[in-house]
C-alpha positions as CSV (number, residue, x, y, z in Angstrom):
1,M,205.8,149.8,61.5
2,T,208.5,150.5,58.7
3,P,211.7,149.1,58.8
4,A,214.3,150.9,61.2
5,S,217.8,150.8,62.1
6,G,219.6,152.1,65.2
7,P,219.1,150.5,69.1
8,G,215.5,150.7,68.9
9,A,215.1,148.6,66.0
10,A,215.8,145.4,67.6
11,T,212.5,143.9,67.7
12,R,210.1,146.0,65.8
13,T,207.9,142.9,65.1
14,P,207.3,140.6,67.8
15,A,206.1,137.7,66.6
16,R,204.4,134.3,68.0
17,R,202.5,132.3,65.5
18,W,205.3,131.1,63.2
19,S,205.1,127.8,64.3
20,C,201.9,125.4,64.4
21,G,200.6,124.5,67.7
22,R,197.3,123.1,66.6
23,C,199.2,120.1,65.0
24,P,201.9,118.8,67.5
25,T,203.6,116.7,64.8
26,W,204.7,117.2,61.0
27,P,202.8,114.7,59.0
28,G,204.8,111.8,58.3
29,R,207.5,112.7,60.6
30,G,206.4,111.8,64.0
31,E,208.2,114.9,65.7
32,P,207.2,118.2,67.0
33,R,206.6,121.1,64.6
34,G,209.3,123.6,63.8
35,V,208.5,126.7,61.8
36,I,205.7,126.6,59.2
37,P,207.4,126.5,55.8
38,E,205.8,129.6,54.3
39,L,207.2,131.9,57.0
40,A,210.9,130.8,57.2
41,G,211.7,133.4,54.5
42,P,210.0,136.2,56.0
43,L,211.3,135.3,59.4
44,A,214.8,135.6,57.6
45,A,214.0,138.8,56.0
46,L,212.5,140.4,59.3
47,A,215.6,139.2,61.1
48,A,217.9,141.0,58.6
49,G,215.8,144.0,58.7
50,P,214.1,145.3,61.7
51,G,214.0,142.3,63.3
52,Y,211.6,140.1,65.7
53,A,210.9,138.5,68.9
54,V,209.3,135.7,70.4
55,V,206.9,135.8,73.3
56,T,205.8,131.9,74.6
57,G,204.5,130.0,77.1
58,S,206.9,127.3,76.2
59,H,210.3,126.8,77.8
60,H,213.1,128.7,76.1
61,T,215.3,125.7,75.4
62,T,212.3,124.0,74.0
63,V,211.2,126.9,71.4
64,R,215.1,127.5,70.4
65,A,215.5,124.0,69.3
66,L,212.5,124.1,67.4
67,L,213.3,127.2,65.5
68,A,217.0,126.1,65.0
69,R,215.8,123.0,63.3
70,D,214.4,125.3,60.3
71,L,216.3,128.5,60.8
72,A,219.6,129.4,59.8
73,P,221.6,131.2,62.9
74,E,221.1,134.4,61.3
75,A,217.2,134.0,61.0
76,M,216.5,133.3,64.7
77,P,215.0,136.2,66.8
78,R,216.9,138.8,68.6
79,V,214.6,138.5,71.6
80,L,213.2,135.1,72.9
81,L,210.9,135.8,76.1
82,S,209.5,132.5,77.6
83,R,207.8,131.0,80.6
84,D,211.4,131.0,82.2
85,E,211.4,134.5,82.4
86,P,209.5,136.3,85.3
87,G,206.3,138.4,84.5
88,G,203.2,137.8,82.6
89,K,202.5,138.1,78.7
90,T,201.7,141.9,79.1
91,D,204.9,142.5,80.9
92,K,206.8,140.9,78.4
93,L,205.1,142.5,75.4
94,R,205.5,146.1,77.2
95,H,209.2,145.4,77.9
96,L,209.4,144.7,74.0
97,R,207.7,147.8,73.0
98,T,209.6,150.3,75.5
99,R,213.0,148.5,75.5
100,H,213.2,147.2,71.9
101,G,210.6,149.7,69.7
102,A,208.1,146.7,69.1
103,T,204.9,147.5,67.5
104,V,203.2,144.6,66.5
105,Y,202.1,141.2,68.4
106,V,201.2,138.3,66.2
107,G,199.0,135.8,67.9
108,D,196.3,133.0,67.8
109,T,193.9,133.8,70.5
110,G,191.6,136.4,71.8
111,S,193.8,136.7,75.0
112,D,197.0,137.2,72.9
113,V,195.0,140.1,71.2
114,R,194.0,141.7,74.5
115,H,197.6,141.2,75.9
116,A,198.8,143.0,72.8
117,R,196.4,145.9,73.1
118,A,197.1,146.2,76.7
119,A,200.9,146.5,75.9
120,G,200.1,149.4,73.6
121,L,201.2,147.0,70.6
122,T,199.0,146.2,67.2
123,A,197.4,143.1,67.6
124,I,197.4,140.9,64.6
125,A,195.4,137.5,65.1
126,V,196.1,134.0,63.1
127,A,193.0,132.1,62.4
128,Y,195.8,128.9,61.7
129,G,196.5,128.1,65.3
130,Y,194.7,127.5,68.4
131,A,191.2,129.9,68.0
132,S,188.9,130.0,65.5
133,R,188.7,132.9,63.3
134,E,185.4,133.9,64.9
135,D,186.8,133.7,68.5
136,L,189.8,136.0,67.2
137,V,187.4,138.7,65.6
138,A,185.4,138.9,68.5
139,A,188.5,139.8,70.4
140,G,189.1,142.8,68.0
141,P,192.3,142.5,66.7
142,D,193.7,145.5,64.5
143,R,194.2,142.9,61.7
144,P,193.0,139.2,61.6
145,M,194.8,136.8,59.2
146,D,193.7,133.6,58.1
147,T,196.6,131.6,56.8
148,P,200.2,131.3,57.1
149,A,200.6,132.9,53.2
150,D,198.6,136.1,54.6
151,L,201.0,136.4,57.1
152,A,203.8,135.8,54.9
153,A,202.6,138.5,52.5
154,W,202.1,141.0,55.3
155,C,205.7,140.3,56.9
156,H,207.1,140.8,53.4
157,A,205.2,144.4,52.7
158,Q,206.6,145.3,56.2
159,T,210.1,144.7,55.1
160,S,209.9,145.9,51.9
161,G,207.7,149.3,53.5
162,D,204.9,148.9,51.2
163,D,202.3,147.9,54.1
164,P,202.5,150.2,57.4
165,V,201.4,148.9,60.6
166,P,197.9,150.2,61.4
167,A,197.7,151.8,64.8
168,P,196.5,149.8,67.9
169,R,193.2,150.2,69.0
170,P,192.8,151.3,72.5
171,A,192.4,148.3,74.8
172,P,188.9,147.9,76.0
173,S,188.6,148.6,80.0
174,D,185.9,146.2,80.2
175,R,187.6,143.2,79.3
176,S,189.8,141.0,81.5
177,M,193.5,139.2,80.2
């Protein structure tokens, strides 16, 4: 992926693991988590450049409210696809690729990796969410990452053009979603 302009650039970097699902509340605050602090800046940079989207199994209003707590309006995702829209995850990711030019999906489960690959996207797996690093690596992501700082550095490289996205690996035909 390189930063791009024009109508196809709306969501060049679909993102999912910008928030923490493993821990339901911020320490000491007793409220649901929003955006991981290390990722707020990279999301703003992506929003100002190539853009990003969120695909989630949660409700649209819940996710939008959580993101809005930590992100300025101009840093919000250009597209948010939730359980409220029809279709499965692979269908939604394919839509982002074909309609908006998406190239990458960031997920935290082996299933996320398989859906990304089935949709023709590069699969980045982050090991600070739901699944362990070992489970994620077994799913065969194009790029595993261990910490929010790793993802933040990768996002910075994308917006500066320093680190092209690896081509997605072909989806294995013997694995199910």
